[in-house]
VOTIVEX-208940 format. One record per residue (C-alpha): x, y, z. Coordinates in steps of 0.1 Angstrom, whole numbers, padded with zeros to 4 digits, always signed. Each point is the difference from the previous one (the first is absolute). Last residue first. Example, Ala and Ser with C-alpha at 12.3 -4.5 7.8 and 13.67 -1.06 7.14 Angstrom:
% VOTIVEX-208940
+0137-0011+0071;-0014-0034+0007;
***
This chain:
% VOTIVEX-208940
+0377+1575+0772;+0007+0036-0005;-0003+0008+0037;+0023-0029+0009;+0026+0012-0024;-0001+0034+0014;+0002-0013+0035;+0030-0021-0009;+0017+0029-0018;-0004+0021+0031;+0013-0027+0023;+0030-0005-0023;+0008+0037+0001;+0001+0002+0037;-0024-0012+0026;-0026-0026+0000;-0021-0011+0030;-0018-0032-0005;-0033-0005+0016;+0000-0033+0018;-0028-0025-0002;+0021-0030-0011;-0013+0002-0035;+0010+0036-0002;+0035-0008+0011;+0004-0025-0028;-0013+0025-0025;+0025+0026+0012;+0029-0025-0005;-0012-0010-0035;-0003+0037-0009;+0035+0007+0012;+0014-0029-0021;-0019+0013-0030;+0014+0035+0005;+0036-0013+0003;-0004-0021-0031;-0015+0031-0019;+0030+0021+0010;+0025-0027-0011;-0019-0004-0033;+0000+0038-0005;+0037+0002+0006;+0005-0028-0026;-0023+0018-0025;+0020+0032+0005;+0032-0020-0007;-0016-0016-0031;+0002+0033-0018;+0037-0006-0005;-0007-0031-0020;+0003-0037+0008;+0010-0034-0014;+0019-0018+0027;+0038+0006+0003;+0021-0030+0009;+0033+0006+0018;+0028-0025-0007;+0027+0026-0008;+0031+0002-0019;+0009+0034-0015;-0010+0019+0032;-0009+0037-0005;-0033-0008-0016;-0014-0015+0032;+0012+0030+0021;-0017+0024-0024;-0032-0019-0001;-0001+0001+0037;+0006+0037+0001;-0028+0004-0025;-0025-0018+0023;+0013+0018+0031;-0008+0034-0017;-0035-0012-0011;-0007-0013+0035;+0010+0033+0015;-0022+0020-0026;-0030-0023+0007;+0005+0006+0037;+0000+0038-0005;-0031-0001-0020;-0018-0021+0026;+0011+0025+0027;-0018+0027-0019;+0014+0029-0019;-0021+0032+0001;+0029+0023+0008;+0034-0014-0011;+0027+0010+0024;-0020-0006+0032;-0014-0033-0013;+0035-0010-0012;+0015+0007+0034;-0027-0019+0019;+0003-0030-0024;+0038+0000+0002;-0001+0001+0038;-0024-0029+0001;+0020-0019-0025;+0032+0006+0020;-0016-0011+0032;-0014-0031-0017;+0034-0008-0015;+0017+0005+0034;-0024-0023+0017;+0005-0026-0027;+0038+0002+0005;-0004-0001+0038;-0021-0031-0003;+0025-0015-0025;+0028+0007+0024;-0018-0014+0030;-0007-0031-0021;+0036-0003-0009;+0011+0005+0036;-0024-0027+0011;+0012-0022-0029;+0036+0005+0009;-0007-0007+0037;-0018-0032-0009;+0028-0009-0024;+0027+0006+0027;-0020-0021+0025;-0004-0028-0026;+0037+0002-0008;+0009-0001+0037;-0022-0030+0005;+0014-0017-0031;+0036+0006+0011;-0008-0012+0036;-0016-0032-0014;+0030-0006-0023;+0024+0004+0029;-0021-0025+0021;+0000-0024-0029;+0037+0003-0004;+0006-0005+0038;-0022-0031-0001;+0017-0014-0030;+0034+0007+0015;-0010-0019+0032;-0012-0029-0021;+0032+0000-0020;+0020+0000+0032;-0019-0030+0013;+0004-0018-0032;+0037+0007-0001;+0004-0013+0036;-0018-0032-0009;+0020-0004-0031;+0032+0006+0019;-0010-0026+0026;-0008-0025-0028;+0034+0006-0017;+0017-0004+0034;-0018-0033+0005;+0010-0012-0034;+0037+0010+0007;+0000-0022+0032;+0005+0021+0031;+0033+0019+0007;+0005+0015+0035;+0033+0018+0002;+0023+0017+0026;-0013-0017+0032;+0026+0014+0024;+0017-0015+0030;+0023+0023+0019;+0031-0001+0022;+0001-0036+0010;+0028-0010+0024;+0021-0032-0004;+0019-0019+0027;-0016-0033-0004;-0023+0003+0030;-0010+0035-0014;-0011-0016-0032;-0031-0016+0015;-0016+0029+0019;+0009+0026-0026;-0011-0022-0029;-0035-0004+0014;-0004+0038+0008;+0014+0010-0034;-0024-0023-0019;-0030+0011+0020;+0009+0037-0006;+0003-0007-0038;-0034-0017-0001;-0015+0029+0019;+0016+0024-0025;-0016-0020-0028;-0035+0009+0014;-0015+0020-0030;+0015-0022-0027;-0009-0032+0017;-0034+0014+0009;-0009+0003-0037;+0010-0036-0006;-0019-0014+0029;+0018-0008+0032;+0004-0032+0022;+0020-0017-0028;+0025+0029+0003;+0010-0006+0037;+0012-0036+0003;+0017-0001-0034;+0017+0032+0008;+0013-0011+0033;+0013-0034-0011;+0016+0012-0032;+0018+0028+0019;+0012-0026+0026;+0015-0022-0027;+0016+0029-0018;+0017+0012+0032;+0015-0035+0006;+0012-0003-0036;+0016+0035+0001;+0017-0008+0034;+0019-0030-0014;+0023-0017+0025;-0015+0013+0032;+0013-0009+0034;+0038+0006-0005;+0003+0034-0017;-0031+0018+0013;+0003-0015+0034;+0037+0012+0004;-0009+0034-0014;-0026+0005+0028;+0012+0033+0015;+0003+0015-0035;-0035-0010-0011;+0002-0011-0036;-0023+0018-0024;-0034-0003-0016;-0022+0018-0026;-0028-0023-0012;-0017+0009-0033;-0033-0019-0006;-0012-0006-0035;-0036-0013-0002;-0012-0021-0029;-0037-0003-0002;-0025-0029-0005;-0036+0010+0003;-0022-0024+0020;-0023+0026+0016;+0019-0005+0033;+0033+0007-0017;+0025-0023-0016;+0037-0004+0004;+0033+0006-0019;+0028+0014+0020;+0029+0019-0014;+0028+0007+0026;+0023+0030-0005;+0029-0001+0025;+0016+0032+0011;+0033+0005+0019;+0009+0024+0028;+0037+0001+0006;+0016-0020+0028;+0019-0023-0023;+0016-0030+0017;+0034-0014-0011;+0011-0036+0000;+0021-0027+0017;+0031+0022+0004;+0028-0023+0012;+0020-0002+0032;+0029-0024+0006;+0020+0005-0032;+0007+0035+0010;-0016+0012+0032;-0025+0026-0009;+0003+0038+0000;-0025+0027-0008;+0000+0034-0017;-0034+0016-0003;-0036-0012+0002;-0008-0026+0027;+0015-0035+0003;-0025-0024+0015;+0018-0026+0022;+0014-0035+0003;-0025-0024-0015;+0016-0035-0003;+0014-0013-0033;+0036-0001+0012;-0004+0036+0012;-0029+0018-0016;-0004+0038-0008;-0033+0013-0013;+0005+0033-0017;-0024+0030+0003;-0015+0024-0025;-0015+0035+0002;+0035+0016-0006;+0026-0023-0015;+0021-0025+0020;+0037-0001-0004;+0026-0028+0004;+0033-0005+0017;+0012-0036+0007;+0016-0003-0034;+0020+0031+0008;+0014-0015+0032;+0007-0034-0016;+0019+0018-0028;+0019+0021+0026;+0009-0030+0020;+0013-0018-0031;+0021+0030-0009;+0014+0002+0035;+0007-0038+0001;+0017+0002-0034;+0022+0029+0011;+0010-0019+0032;+0009-0030-0020;+0020+0020-0025;+0019+0016+0028;+0010-0034+0012;
***
């Protein structure tokens, strides 16, 4: 008799422990009794009647993601592959519908994604598909939310994660973009070259202006120096004329030039046949040329009925030359 009681107690404990089961967080267990739905067991420690009750399945309440690749064409007859990521989950208060009404939620969601994408994309051109992909995602989410709610599923988000045209189309788009960028680069380069040339021309103009001013100042300084030298020489050497002083200056410059030419071992300077006495002849030729020009100007004024007025040394030489003629 004690053995029978012990056996009954052990059997009861075994049945008791077989009736206990646990449900993990974010999941639920569907309990059936003789094949009929009994209840939804929530997370934690639960009990079912041994042998009578069975666990038909478990429901996951976590958010899951389904990537659907849809191939369709655009309004401008370009075939593209669009990847739509659908994030969905089981509604806790509709666990019964999610378990019993829908056998394969992934297949159901895929079918509706295909339907929405192939209805929207053919109305858009290829460029608009890239720009308005968010509108496509919103349309997919709206359609799935209305349909899947009846089956106990909620839609968190629908995202168009990729739009992949044919590789030839992508190459053509890249070539168009590259050509546009090259055209912009060429325009910018031309504008930069124009600015550089304008700045270089302005700099050259300023340089020449300053160079001309420097030459003018140099010549003025030379003239002032010659004038002072003539005046000093005439005061130092009584009886010396301005012509004697100019001859002496020319002679000095002449020998300075010969000295500079001789100081360079390699030179391409050509010296014409000459003699030191040719300097006075050169000054005489310059003076005669000035006198001839003055005579020509005075003759022109005489023909026009004007009496020329001469002043200075050139005028005096002109009158003398006119009297001799």
